[in-house]
Structures are given as C-alpha cells and as structure tokens.
C-alpha positions in Angstrom: -133.5 317.9 147.6 -133.7 319.8 150.9 -136.6 320.2 153.3 -136.5 323.5 155.2 -138.6 324.1 158.2 -139.0 327.8 159.1 -141.5 330.4 160.2 -143.3 330.2 156.9 -143.9 326.5 157.2 -142.2 323.6 155.4 -140.5 324.3 152.1 -138.8 321.8 149.7 -135.9 322.8 147.5 -135.1 320.5 144.5 -131.8 320.1 142.6 -132.7 320.8 138.9 -129.9 321.1 136.4 -130.4 322.1 132.7 -128.4 319.7 130.5 -127.3 321.4 127.2 -126.3 320.0 123.8 -128.2 316.7 123.9 -129.9 315.3 120.8 -133.3 314.7 122.3 -134.9 314.0 118.9 -132.6 311.1 118.3 -133.0 309.9 121.9 -136.8 310.0 121.4 -136.6 307.9 118.2 -134.2 305.4 119.8 -136.4 305.0 122.9 -139.6 304.6 120.9 -137.9 302.0 118.6 -137.2 300.0 121.8 -140.6 300.4 123.5 -141.5 296.7 123.4 -138.6 295.9 125.7 -140.5 296.7 128.9 -139.0 296.1 132.3 -142.4 294.7 133.4 -145.4 293.6 131.4 -147.7 293.9 134.4 -149.7 297.2 134.1 -150.2 297.1 137.9 -146.4 297.4 138.6 -144.5 300.7 138.8 -142.0 299.5 136.1 -144.7 298.9 133.5 -143.9 302.2 131.7 -140.1 301.5 131.9 -138.0 300.1 129.0 -134.4 299.2 128.5 -132.3 302.1 127.4 -130.3 301.3 124.3 -126.6 302.0 124.4 -126.0 304.5 121.6 -123.9 307.5 120.8 -126.8 309.8 121.9 -127.5 307.9 125.2 -123.8 307.6 126.1 -123.4 311.4 125.6 -126.4 312.1 127.9 -125.2 309.6 130.5 -121.8 311.1 130.6 -123.3 314.5 131.3 -125.6 313.1 134.0 -122.6 311.4 135.6 -120.6 314.6 135.6 -123.6 316.5 137.1 -124.1 314.0 139.9 -120.4 313.9 140.7 -120.0 317.7 140.7 -123.3 318.5 142.5 -123.8 315.7 144.9 -120.8 313.4 145.5 -117.8 312.4 143.4 -117.8 308.9 145.0 -121.2 307.9 143.6 -121.5 305.4 140.8 -124.4 305.0 138.3 -125.7 301.4 138.7 -129.1 301.5 136.9 -130.6 303.4 134.0 -133.9 303.0 132.1 -136.2 304.9 129.8 -139.7 305.8 130.8 -142.6 306.2 128.3 -145.7 307.8 129.6 -148.5 307.5 127.1 -151.7 309.6 127.1 -153.9 308.8 130.1 -151.1 307.0 132.0 -149.5 308.0 135.3 -146.9 306.3 137.5 -147.6 304.8 140.9 -146.4 306.2 144.2 -142.9 304.5 144.7 -139.3 305.1 145.7 -136.0 303.7 144.4 -134.5 302.6 147.8 -132.8 299.4 148.1 -130.7 298.2 151.1 -128.7 301.5 150.8 -129.2 305.2 150.3 -128.2 306.8 147.0 -129.3 309.4 144.5 -131.9 309.0 141.8 -132.3 311.1 138.7 -134.8 311.8 136.0 -134.0 313.6 132.7 -136.8 314.8 130.5 -136.3 313.9 126.8 -139.8 315.2 125.9 -142.4 317.0 127.9 -145.6 317.9 126.0 -147.8 320.4 127.9 -150.1 318.6 130.5 -148.2 315.3 130.2 -147.8 314.8 133.9 -145.9 316.5 136.7 -143.3 314.8 139.0 -144.7 314.9 142.5 -142.7 314.1 145.7 -145.0 313.3 148.7 -143.7 312.6 152.2 -144.3 313.3 155.9 -142.3 315.9 157.9 -143.1 316.3 161.6 -146.4 314.6 161.1 -147.5 316.8 158.2 -147.9 315.6 154.6 -145.7 317.6 152.3 -146.1 317.6 148.5 -143.7 319.2 146.0 -145.0 319.2 142.4 -142.6 319.9 139.6 -143.6 320.7 136.0 -140.6 319.5 134.1 -139.0 321.0 131.1 -137.2 319.3 128.2 -133.5 319.0 129.1 -133.9 319.1 132.8 -132.2 316.7 135.1 -133.8 316.4 138.5 -131.8 314.8 141.4 -133.3 313.4 144.6 -132.6 310.8 147.3 -133.5 307.2 146.4 -135.7 306.9 149.4 -137.9 309.9 148.4 -141.4 308.7 147.5 -142.8 310.1 144.2 -145.1 309.6 141.3 -146.2 311.2 138.1 -149.6 312.7 137.6 -151.7 311.6 134.7 -150.6 312.5 131.2 -153.7 314.4 129.9 -152.1 315.4 126.7 -152.4 313.5 123.4 -148.7 312.9 123.2 -146.1 310.6 124.7 -143.8 311.9 127.5 -140.3 310.4 127.6 -137.8 310.5 130.4 -134.6 308.7 131.4 -134.1 307.7 135.0 -131.5 305.9 137.1 -129.8 305.5 140.4 -126.4 306.2 141.8 -125.0 304.5 144.9 -121.7 304.9 146.9 -118.8 303.2 145.2 -117.4 301.5 148.3 -120.0 298.8 148.5 
C-alpha cells in the first residue's frame, strides 16, 4: 500500500494479487466445519469472527501461494507467523483495528468467498491532518497486502450469506 500526495489530492494504491488454482469450495467447507473454534468468544472483541485455520491440503496449497506472493512482491526475508480464518455472518462487521505488535510487518487477507454486499475492506488513517479512506470491494481469489500498522475494518455484511476470508501476518525473519 502506498500513499501518494499530489496535485489531485491524496491517493492510496493497494497491492492486490489474484491467486489462481485454489479450491475455494473445499476451503469454505473446511472453515465452516471448524467455525466453533473461535479465537475469542467475546462479541465486543475484534477477533470474535476469527477461527483457527485447519492445516489441510487445500489450506497448505493456499498458504504456499500466499508465501510466494509476499516474498516476490514485498520482501523475501519476511516469514509468516500467524494465520486465521474469518467468518463474517449476515449483519456482522469487523471493528476498526490494526495488526501491529512491537514490530512492523505485512498483513494479508485472501477472500475465499465474497457474496455481493457482504462488506468491503476499508482502510482509514490520517495523512497530513486529513482523514483518508480507501474502500475495497474484494473479489474471490484476491490477496490484499498491507502494512500491519494500517488501521482497517470491514463494513457490515448486508447480504444473506456468509463471507469467508483468510488473514495473517508476516514479520522480518531476523527477530
């Protein structure tokens, strides 16, 4: 993600990569079969919609492709340290949050399903005292990369279907 300040104002460019040859139907079934393994049972916490990602043939293939994309497009010295699945049910949204820890890294989100009107990914931050918003309408198979410190949220899922994504973080290997 790059913020460009020019004569036309502030513009945000996002790294979006289409990942091919992934069995999203199988990933969907596996994630939904594991939906009771939430990372938080508190509906007021950002991780309430997050679940453990099962280690399967389908998830390993996707994570390999994500790892390759991060290393080719961002930095070969980054290592994936966390991954989870995200189930956004009808009428749910995610809270404003970031993924920063004590160090900077790269976060990702991959869209396994994206029913129409199931919530956009929105980055919201300040640049030179101005609030900047970048809303992305995801597509199935898209991998979106962004800095771990970048605040974001998902708008409400106003569809009648579940939206599923897989997210994670990469950090420098030397720590």
